[in-house]
C-alpha positions in Angstrom: -8.7 22.7 -3.4 -9.3 25.5 -0.8 -13.2 26.3 -2.4 -13.7 22.3 -1.6 -12.0 22.3 1.7 -14.2 25.6 3.2 -17.5 23.4 1.7 -16.3 20.3 3.3 -16.0 22.3 6.8 -19.3 24.0 6.0 -20.9 20.2 5.8 -19.0 19.5 8.9 -16.5 18.0 7.5 -12.6 18.5 9.1 -9.9 17.0 7.7 -6.8 16.8 10.8 -3.5 15.8 9.5 -2.5 14.9 12.5 -4.8 14.8 15.6 -3.6 15.5 19.0 -2.2 18.7 17.7 -4.7 20.1 15.9 -8.0 18.7 17.1 -8.8 19.6 20.4 -10.9 17.2 21.5 -8.6 14.4 21.3 -5.4 16.0 22.2 -6.0 14.8 26.1 -7.8 12.2 24.1 -4.0 10.2 22.9 -2.7 7.2 23.7 0.9 7.8 26.0 3.2 10.5 24.5 3.5 12.0 20.8 7.0 10.4 19.4 9.8 12.3 18.8 10.9 12.7 15.2 13.9 10.2 16.2 11.7 7.6 17.2 8.6 7.2 14.9 8.5 4.7 12.1 9.0 6.7 8.5 8.9 3.4 6.9 10.8 2.3 4.5 13.2 5.5 4.5 16.5 4.2 4.2 19.1 6.9 7.0 22.4 4.9 4.8 22.9 3.6 1.4 22.7 0.3 0.9 26.7 -1.4 0.3 27.7 -1.8 -2.9 27.9 -5.4 -4.7 31.7 -5.8 -5.3 32.8 -8.6 -7.7 33.5 -11.4 -5.5 30.5 -10.8 -3.2 27.9 -11.8 -5.9 30.2 -14.6 -7.0 27.6 -18.2 -7.4 24.2 -15.5 -6.6 22.0 -15.4 -8.8 20.6 -12.4 -9.1 17.5 -10.6 -7.5 14.5 -11.1 -8.4 13.0 -8.3 -10.5 9.8 -6.3 -9.3 8.3 -7.8 -12.7 9.0 -11.2 -11.4 6.9 -10.2 -8.2 4.4 -8.2 -9.4 0.4 -10.1 -9.0 -2.0 -11.0 -11.6 -4.9 -8.6 -13.1 -7.7 -9.9 -11.9 -10.6 -11.1 -14.6 -13.8 -9.8 -13.0 -14.3 -6.6 -11.5 -15.8 -7.7 -7.9 -11.9 -9.0 -8.0 -10.9 -6.3 -9.4 -12.4 -3.4 -6.7 -11.8 -5.6 -3.8 -7.7 -6.4 -4.6 -7.4 -2.8 -5.5 -9.1 -1.3 -1.9 -6.6 -4.5 -0.7 -3.6 -3.4 -2.3 -4.3 0.3 -1.1 -5.2 -1.1 2.7 -1.5 -2.8 2.0 0.4 -0.2 0.9 -0.4 2.6 4.3 -0.1 5.6 2.3 -1.2 7.2 -0.2 0.4 6.0 -3.9 0.1 7.5 -7.6 -1.5 5.2 -10.7 1.3 4.4 -11.1 2.5 2.7 -8.8 -1.3 0.8 -8.6 -0.2 -0.3 -12.2 3.1 -1.6 -11.3 1.6 -4.1 -9.0 0.2 -6.0 -11.6 0.4 -7.9 -14.8 -1.9 -9.1 -17.3 -2.8 -9.2 -21.0 -4.7 -6.8 -23.0 -6.0 -3.2 -21.9 -6.7 -4.1 -18.5 -4.7 -1.1 -16.7 -7.8 1.1 -18.4 -9.2 -0.6 -15.5 -7.3 0.5 -12.9 -9.0 4.2 -13.1 -12.5 2.6 -13.1 -11.9 0.7 -10.6 -10.4 3.9 -8.4 -13.7 5.9 -9.2 -15.6 3.3 -8.0 -14.2 2.7 -4.8 -14.2 6.5 -4.6 -18.0 6.4 -5.0 -18.3 4.3 -2.1 -16.0 6.4 -0.1 -13.5 3.7 0.1 -10.4 5.8 -1.4 -9.5 9.7 -1.7 -7.5 11.8 -4.7 -5.8 14.0 -3.4 -2.8 15.6 -4.7 -2.7 13.0 -7.7 -1.9 10.4 -4.7 -4.9 8.0 -3.9 -5.1 7.0 -0.3 -8.1 5.8 2.0 -11.2 7.0 2.3 
């Protein structure tokens, strides 16, 4: 991995984790102040555990929908598949695993075998990249 980064740096490609702190050309151009850790949006990370349901609080309620019910159907054509996977990565807003991508879809047959091919094609086009076994926008 370090050799890859060195080769990228030699070609002029630099990857920055926090641009406002690491890239001097952007340090002064950052808008406003940098938020403190208390103010940062950390996504869906809960700060406290949700309350456990009691028998009286669940009485008369229907069970919550499962993740399988929220899954979307796998598209039929390769262009639709590429568009859908790219849109999923865009909507995720963070790097995700292949298993997480697969969990978003449902279908029949060997459709899961197409996802790595779709991701490789998107990577070849520069739309996505694989970093530490996580797929992210390129």
